[in-house]
C-alpha positions as CSV (number, residue, x, y, z in Angstrom):
1,X,-42.3,-24.4,-2.5
2,X,-41.9,-23.6,-6.4
3,X,-42.3,-19.6,-5.6
4,X,-39.9,-19.9,-2.9
5,X,-37.3,-21.3,-4.7
6,X,-38.0,-18.9,-7.7
7,X,-37.5,-15.7,-5.5
8,X,-34.5,-16.8,-3.3
9,X,-32.9,-17.1,-7.1
10,X,-34.1,-13.8,-8.0
11,X,-32.6,-12.1,-5.3
12,X,-29.1,-14.4,-5.6
13,X,-29.2,-12.6,-9.6
14,X,-29.9,-9.5,-8.0
15,X,-27.1,-9.5,-5.8
16,X,-24.7,-11.0,-8.4
17,X,-21.8,-11.0,-6.0
18,X,-20.7,-14.6,-5.3
19,X,-24.2,-15.8,-4.2
20,X,-26.7,-15.0,-1.8
21,X,-25.8,-13.3,1.2
22,X,-27.3,-9.5,0.8
23,X,-25.4,-6.0,1.0
24,X,-21.7,-6.1,1.0
25,X,-20.6,-6.2,4.8
26,X,-16.9,-5.0,6.1
27,X,-15.9,-5.3,9.5
28,X,-12.7,-5.3,11.7
29,X,-11.3,-6.0,15.1
30,X,-7.9,-5.9,17.0
31,X,-6.5,-7.4,19.8
32,X,-3.3,-6.7,21.6
33,X,-3.0,-9.9,23.7
34,X,0.7,-10.4,24.7
35,X,0.0,-14.3,23.1
36,X,-0.2,-13.7,19.3
37,X,-2.4,-17.2,19.2
38,X,-5.0,-15.4,21.4
39,X,-4.9,-12.4,20.0
40,X,-5.4,-13.8,16.3
41,X,-8.5,-15.8,17.8
42,X,-10.2,-12.9,19.4
43,X,-9.4,-10.3,16.7
44,X,-10.8,-12.9,14.2
45,X,-14.2,-13.9,16.0
46,X,-14.7,-10.4,17.0
47,X,-14.7,-9.2,13.5
48,X,-16.9,-12.1,11.9
49,X,-19.4,-11.4,14.8
50,X,-19.6,-7.8,13.6
51,X,-21.0,-8.6,10.1
52,X,-24.3,-9.4,12.2
53,X,-24.8,-12.7,10.5
54,X,-23.9,-12.0,7.1
55,X,-22.0,-15.1,5.8
56,X,-18.2,-14.5,5.9
57,X,-16.5,-14.7,2.5
58,X,-12.7,-13.8,3.3
59,X,-10.5,-12.6,6.1
60,X,-7.5,-10.4,5.8
61,X,-5.3,-9.3,8.6
62,X,-2.2,-7.9,9.6
63,X,0.4,-8.8,12.4
64,X,3.2,-7.6,14.5
65,X,5.0,-8.7,17.5
66,X,8.3,-7.4,18.1
67,X,11.3,-9.9,18.9
68,X,12.4,-9.5,22.7
69,X,15.6,-7.7,21.4
70,X,13.7,-5.2,19.2
71,X,15.5,-2.0,19.5
72,X,13.6,1.2,20.3
73,X,13.3,4.4,18.1
74,X,11.1,6.0,15.4
75,X,12.5,3.8,12.8
76,X,13.1,0.5,14.6
77,X,11.3,-2.7,14.1
78,X,12.4,-6.5,14.7
79,X,9.7,-8.7,14.3
80,X,9.2,-12.3,16.3
81,X,9.9,-14.6,13.6
82,X,7.6,-17.4,15.3
83,X,4.3,-14.9,16.0
84,X,3.2,-14.7,12.3
85,X,2.7,-18.4,11.5
86,X,0.9,-18.8,15.0
87,X,-1.4,-16.2,13.7
88,X,-2.0,-17.2,10.3
89,X,-2.7,-20.8,11.7
90,X,-5.5,-19.3,14.3
91,X,-7.0,-17.1,11.8
92,X,-7.5,-20.0,9.2
93,X,-9.1,-22.2,12.0
94,X,-11.5,-19.4,13.0
95,X,-13.6,-19.3,9.9
96,X,-13.1,-23.0,8.5
97,X,-13.2,-22.9,4.7
98,X,-13.0,-19.1,4.1
99,X,-10.2,-17.8,2.5
100,X,-7.3,-15.7,4.5
101,X,-4.3,-13.7,3.6
102,X,-2.3,-11.7,6.0
103,X,1.1,-9.6,6.1
104,X,3.5,-8.9,8.6
105,X,3.1,-5.3,9.1
106,X,2.0,-2.8,11.6
107,X,-2.0,-1.5,11.3
108,X,-4.1,1.3,11.1
109,X,-7.4,1.1,12.2
110,X,-10.6,2.4,13.5
111,X,-9.2,2.1,16.6
112,X,-5.9,3.9,16.0
113,X,-2.2,2.9,15.2
114,X,-1.2,-0.4,16.3
115,X,2.1,0.0,16.5
116,X,3.6,-2.2,19.5
117,X,2.2,-5.4,19.1
118,X,-1.1,-7.0,17.9
119,X,-3.2,-8.4,15.2
120,X,-5.8,-6.8,13.3
121,X,-8.4,-8.5,10.8
122,X,-10.7,-7.6,7.9
123,X,-13.7,-9.7,7.7
124,X,-15.5,-9.6,4.4
125,X,-19.0,-10.8,4.2
126,X,-22.6,-10.7,2.5
127,X,-23.1,-10.2,-0.9
128,X,-19.1,-10.3,-2.2
129,X,-17.2,-13.0,-3.7
130,X,-13.7,-13.4,-2.8
131,X,-10.6,-15.5,-3.6
132,X,-7.3,-16.0,-2.0
133,X,-4.2,-16.5,-4.1
134,X,-0.3,-16.9,-3.3
135,X,2.0,-16.8,-6.4
136,X,5.9,-16.9,-6.5
137,X,7.7,-14.0,-7.0
138,X,10.2,-14.6,-10.4
139,X,12.4,-12.8,-12.1
140,X,9.8,-12.4,-14.9
141,X,7.5,-9.9,-13.0
142,X,5.1,-9.8,-15.9
143,X,4.6,-13.4,-15.3
144,X,4.3,-13.0,-11.7
145,X,1.8,-10.2,-12.2
146,X,-0.2,-12.3,-15.0
147,X,-0.3,-15.5,-12.8
148,X,-1.6,-13.5,-9.8
149,X,-4.4,-12.2,-12.3
150,X,-5.2,-15.3,-13.3
151,X,-5.5,-16.9,-9.9
152,X,-8.4,-14.3,-9.0
153,X,-9.8,-14.4,-12.4
154,X,-13.1,-16.5,-11.3
155,X,-14.2,-13.8,-8.8
156,X,-17.6,-13.0,-9.9
157,X,-17.3,-9.2,-10.8
158,X,-13.9,-8.6,-9.8
159,X,-13.3,-4.8,-8.5
160,X,-10.2,-5.1,-6.2
161,X,-7.3,-7.0,-5.8
162,X,-6.0,-6.3,-2.1
163,X,-2.3,-7.4,-2.0
164,X,0.7,-8.1,0.2
165,X,4.3,-9.0,-0.8
166,X,8.0,-8.6,0.3
167,X,10.3,-5.7,-0.4
168,X,12.0,-8.1,-3.3
169,X,8.9,-7.5,-5.4
170,X,10.0,-4.0,-6.0
171,X,13.1,-3.3,-4.8
172,X,15.4,-5.9,-5.9
173,X,18.0,-5.4,-8.7
174,X,18.9,-7.5,-11.0
175,X,19.2,-8.4,-15.0
176,X,15.9,-8.1,-16.7
177,X,14.0,-7.4,-13.6
178,X,11.3,-4.8,-14.2
179,X,9.0,-4.1,-11.1
180,X,6.3,-2.1,-13.1
181,X,6.0,-5.4,-15.4
182,X,4.2,-6.9,-12.2
183,X,1.8,-4.0,-12.2
184,X,1.1,-4.3,-16.0
185,X,0.8,-8.2,-15.7
186,X,-1.9,-7.9,-12.9
187,X,-3.6,-5.0,-14.8
188,X,-3.4,-6.0,-18.4
189,X,-5.2,-9.5,-17.3
190,X,-7.7,-8.3,-14.8
191,X,-11.2,-6.8,-15.9
192,X,-11.2,-3.2,-16.9
193,X,-11.2,-1.0,-14.0
194,X,-9.8,-3.2,-11.6
195,X,-8.2,-1.7,-8.8
196,X,-4.7,-3.0,-7.5
197,X,-3.8,-2.0,-4.0
198,X,-1.2,-3.0,-1.3
199,X,1.9,-2.9,-0.1
200,X,5.1,-4.9,1.3
201,X,5.3,-6.6,4.5
202,X,8.6,-6.2,6.8
203,X,11.8,-7.8,6.5
204,X,14.1,-9.3,9.2
205,X,16.4,-6.4,9.6
206,X,20.0,-7.8,11.1
207,X,19.4,-11.4,9.6
208,X,22.7,-12.2,7.4
209,X,21.9,-15.5,6.0
210,X,18.8,-14.2,4.1
211,X,18.1,-11.5,1.5
212,X,17.6,-8.1,3.3
213,X,14.6,-8.0,1.0
214,X,13.0,-10.8,1.8
215,X,9.8,-11.4,4.2
216,X,6.8,-13.8,4.7
217,X,3.1,-13.3,4.1
218,X,0.4,-15.6,5.1
219,X,-2.0,-17.7,2.9
220,X,-4.7,-19.9,4.3
221,X,-3.1,-20.5,7.5
222,X,0.5,-21.2,5.9
223,X,3.5,-19.0,6.0
224,X,4.9,-18.1,2.5
225,X,8.1,-16.4,1.3
226,X,9.2,-15.0,-2.0
227,X,5.5,-14.8,-2.9
228,X,2.7,-12.2,-3.4
229,X,-0.6,-12.9,-1.7
230,X,-3.9,-11.6,-2.5
231,X,-7.4,-11.6,-1.9
232,X,-9.4,-10.7,-4.9
233,X,-12.7,-9.3,-3.9
234,X,-15.9,-9.1,-6.4
235,X,-19.9,-7.3,-6.3
236,X,-21.8,-4.5,-6.8
237,X,-18.7,-2.3,-5.5
238,X,-17.4,0.9,-6.5
239,X,-13.6,1.3,-5.5
240,X,-12.6,5.2,-5.2
241,X,-9.1,6.4,-4.4
242,X,-7.4,8.9,-3.7
243,X,-3.6,10.0,-2.5
244,X,-1.8,12.7,-0.6
245,X,1.5,13.4,0.9
246,X,2.8,16.0,3.1
247,X,5.1,17.8,0.7
248,X,4.6,21.0,-1.0
249,X,5.4,21.8,-4.7
250,X,7.7,24.9,-5.6
251,X,6.5,27.7,-7.6
252,X,8.0,26.2,-10.7
253,X,8.1,22.9,-12.5
254,X,10.9,21.5,-14.5
255,X,11.1,19.1,-17.5
256,X,13.3,15.9,-18.0
257,X,15.4,17.0,-20.8
258,X,18.0,14.0,-20.7
259,X,17.4,10.5,-18.6
260,X,18.7,7.1,-18.6
261,X,16.5,4.6,-17.0
262,X,16.1,5.6,-13.2
263,X,18.9,8.4,-14.0
264,X,17.8,11.9,-14.8
265,X,20.6,13.6,-16.0
266,X,19.4,17.1,-17.1
267,X,16.3,19.2,-16.2
268,X,15.7,22.2,-18.3
269,X,18.8,21.0,-19.9
270,X,20.9,21.9,-17.0
271,X,22.5,19.4,-14.4
272,X,19.5,17.9,-12.5
273,X,20.6,18.3,-9.2
274,X,21.4,21.9,-9.9
275,X,17.8,22.8,-10.9
276,X,16.6,20.8,-8.1
277,X,18.5,22.5,-5.4
278,X,17.8,26.0,-6.8
279,X,13.8,25.3,-7.1
280,X,13.8,23.6,-3.6
281,X,15.4,26.2,-2.0
282,X,18.5,24.4,-0.9
283,X,21.6,25.7,1.1
284,X,24.9,24.9,-0.3
285,X,25.6,23.3,3.1
286,X,22.4,20.9,2.8
287,X,23.3,17.5,1.7
288,X,21.0,14.9,0.1
289,X,19.3,12.2,2.2
290,X,18.7,8.8,0.3
291,X,15.0,7.5,-0.2
292,X,13.6,9.6,2.8
293,X,13.2,13.7,2.4
294,X,14.2,14.8,-1.2
295,X,11.1,13.9,-3.8
296,X,9.7,15.0,-6.9
297,X,6.3,14.9,-8.2
298,X,5.9,13.6,-11.6
299,X,2.7,15.2,-13.1
300,X,-0.1,12.6,-14.2
301,X,-3.1,14.7,-14.6
302,X,-4.0,18.3,-13.3
303,X,-3.8,18.3,-9.9
304,X,-2.1,15.2,-9.6
305,X,1.5,14.1,-9.1
306,X,3.3,10.9,-8.7
307,X,6.1,11.1,-6.0
308,X,9.2,9.5,-6.4
309,X,12.4,9.7,-4.0
310,X,15.6,10.6,-4.9
311,X,18.0,7.3,-4.1
312,X,21.6,8.3,-5.6
313,X,23.2,11.4,-7.0
314,X,26.8,12.4,-8.4
315,X,28.4,15.0,-6.6
316,X,30.9,17.7,-8.3
317,X,33.7,15.0,-8.2
318,X,32.0,12.6,-10.3
319,X,31.3,10.1,-7.3
320,X,28.0,8.6,-6.1
321,X,26.6,8.8,-2.6
322,X,28.7,5.6,-1.7
323,X,32.0,7.3,-2.4
324,X,32.4,5.3,-5.9
325,X,33.0,6.6,-9.4
326,X,29.7,7.3,-11.2
327,X,28.8,6.3,-14.9
328,X,26.6,9.2,-15.3
329,X,27.9,13.1,-15.2
330,X,28.0,15.1,-12.0
331,X,24.6,16.5,-11.3
332,X,22.6,13.3,-12.5
333,X,19.9,11.9,-9.8
334,X,18.6,8.5,-9.4
335,X,15.3,7.6,-8.9
336,X,13.4,4.3,-8.3
337,X,12.1,3.1,-11.8
338,X,12.8,4.7,-15.0
339,X,12.1,8.4,-15.6
340,X,11.1,9.3,-19.2
341,X,12.6,12.4,-21.3
342,X,10.0,15.0,-21.5
343,X,8.2,14.2,-17.9
344,X,7.1,17.2,-16.4
345,X,7.7,17.2,-12.5
346,X,7.0,19.1,-9.2
347,X,10.1,19.9,-7.2
348,X,8.8,19.2,-3.8
349,X,9.5,21.2,-0.4
350,X,9.1,19.8,3.4
351,X,8.7,16.6,4.9
352,X,9.7,17.7,8.8
353,X,6.5,18.5,9.7
354,X,4.2,16.2,11.9
355,X,1.1,18.5,11.4
356,X,1.5,18.2,7.6
357,X,1.7,14.2,7.6
358,X,-1.5,14.2,9.6
359,X,-3.1,17.2,7.4
360,X,-2.4,14.9,4.5
361,X,-4.1,11.9,5.7
362,X,-7.2,14.0,6.7
363,X,-7.4,15.6,3.4
364,X,-6.8,12.4,1.5
365,X,-9.4,10.4,3.4
366,X,-12.2,13.3,3.0
367,X,-11.1,13.4,-0.8
368,X,-12.0,9.4,-1.3
369,X,-15.1,9.8,0.6
370,X,-16.2,12.6,-1.0
371,X,-15.5,11.1,-4.7
372,X,-17.6,7.8,-3.9
373,X,-20.8,9.7,-3.2
374,X,-20.2,12.1,-6.1
375,X,-20.4,8.4,-7.9
376,X,-23.8,8.0,-6.1
377,X,-22.2,5.4,-4.0
378,X,-22.2,4.1,-0.3
379,X,-18.9,3.9,1.5
380,X,-19.0,0.9,3.7
381,X,-15.0,0.3,4.2
382,X,-12.1,2.7,4.2
383,X,-8.8,0.8,3.1
384,X,-5.5,2.6,3.8
385,X,-2.1,1.7,2.4
386,X,0.7,4.1,4.1
387,X,4.2,4.3,3.9
388,X,6.5,3.2,6.9
389,X,8.8,6.6,6.5
390,X,5.7,8.8,6.9
391,X,5.0,6.9,10.2
392,X,8.4,7.0,11.5
393,X,8.7,10.8,10.4
394,X,5.5,11.4,12.4
395,X,6.7,9.8,15.7
396,X,10.1,11.2,15.4
397,X,8.6,15.0,14.9
398,X,5.7,14.3,17.3
399,X,6.9,11.8,20.2
400,X,3.9,10.7,22.4
401,X,1.2,12.4,19.8
402,X,1.6,10.4,16.8
403,X,-1.8,9.0,16.0
404,X,-2.2,9.2,12.6
405,X,-6.0,7.6,12.8
406,X,-7.3,9.9,15.6
407,X,-5.7,13.2,14.3
408,X,-5.5,12.5,10.5
409,X,-7.9,9.6,9.1
410,X,-10.8,10.0,11.7
411,X,-10.8,14.2,11.4
412,X,-11.0,13.6,7.5
413,X,-14.2,11.1,8.2
414,X,-15.8,13.5,9.9
415,X,-19.3,12.1,11.2
416,X,-19.0,9.0,9.0
417,X,-18.6,6.0,10.8
418,X,-16.8,3.2,8.9
419,X,-14.7,0.4,9.6
420,X,-11.1,1.2,8.5
421,X,-8.4,-1.4,7.7
422,X,-4.8,0.0,6.8
423,X,-1.2,-0.6,6.9
424,X,2.1,0.7,7.0
425,X,3.9,-0.5,4.0
426,X,7.6,-1.1,3.3
427,X,6.8,0.1,-0.4
428,X,3.2,0.6,-1.8
429,X,1.2,0.1,-4.9
430,X,-2.1,1.2,-6.2
431,X,-3.5,3.8,-8.6
432,X,-1.6,6.9,-9.2
433,X,-4.3,9.2,-10.0
434,X,-3.8,9.5,-13.8
435,X,-1.3,7.9,-16.3
436,X,2.7,7.6,-16.1
437,X,4.2,6.0,-19.3
438,X,0.6,4.3,-19.9
439,X,0.2,2.9,-16.3
440,X,-2.5,3.8,-14.2
441,X,-0.9,2.1,-11.0
442,X,2.5,2.5,-9.6
443,X,4.9,1.6,-7.0
444,X,4.9,4.3,-4.3
445,X,6.9,5.9,-1.7
446,X,5.9,8.4,1.1
447,X,2.2,8.4,0.3
448,X,-0.9,8.2,2.0
449,X,-3.3,6.0,-0.3
450,X,-6.8,5.6,0.5
451,X,-9.6,3.3,-1.2
452,X,-13.1,4.2,-0.4
453,X,-14.8,0.7,-0.8
454,X,-18.6,1.8,-1.5
455,X,-21.7,-0.1,-2.8
456,X,-23.4,1.1,-5.4
């Protein structure tokens, strides 16, 4: 008996990942049943069953059911306000005592893009440790981030924080609100090398009695609004990330020579819009479109650029996109978040090519898996945070043949067979492939972000 106990302790010590359980194991399942409660139960139980007897440690899920009056169109969405709560409660009951978090987003799994309706579940099991957390979003984003880090700090060998929030987190404007402070708070108070990856869920478009940036997330069977929810995951894991987009850099780069917060006033000592239009090759008649088609890539390391979209501009008459007199000179360009003087940037072209969207997903997936193997790690799960606008452009330019999983992710995986769990986010966050203003992570736009969760 004593020998058995000693042997068991040695095995557990060897795993060092949340107690006994063997190798870290991940599995996904999807259900598109018309009844959200039935879909939740089936997806949860199927995902748990795929763990092949490994103890389940955590569940992460996505849900989207359209409202009856949801408009049609590539960029249209209107969630059923009741479905998420039903799904959260059922998933929590499917594995009692197991932590669970989720978000109202459309899913990307090995079964394809889950755009119409349904529930996708990621089951986490085996030799890992998991802890779920929900923290309120406060005006002090640094405090919000720190609180989240502390909430998952007891996870043994913490390697990954998979988080969901609402659009308020990084899109809200207000005195003293600095979105990047959230990322800084999480990372500064987490173990060195921890990867934070996630995105924002849907708001409730058309609702006038709540903030247009508000939404809801799910935590241990409950609906929470105004929060960040997260699953801290630890164990003998290596998290290897890659990112890509469908845009192509112009041959020449530019340097920010004057900026003020999120506004770039001059590039190469000339009005920023003038330089941008020239390097991109824009016609005189071509007009800017906010937050969708006109990006730059902030160079953060060799071969890596951090994409940011133009949100606003000052026309030659001194007025901004809303037709109001601007406080900055004509030719100034506004982005989301501050851009520092001295930043080197690529002027990015494209955005109207569906095949480029698919190719970027394929390339990024392949790079993440290859990089994991270069580290002598065995990939066991592919996580994906993708941008809602990428999916919308894909559906617009390739109607009827818009599967980013089959023609992008699966193509990048080749003969590798892995569970895939991803989502179309309304604002993303994760590693940027280098450092910008001292930060290794950032809020992202129009980016395909892949993480190969691997076992060392």
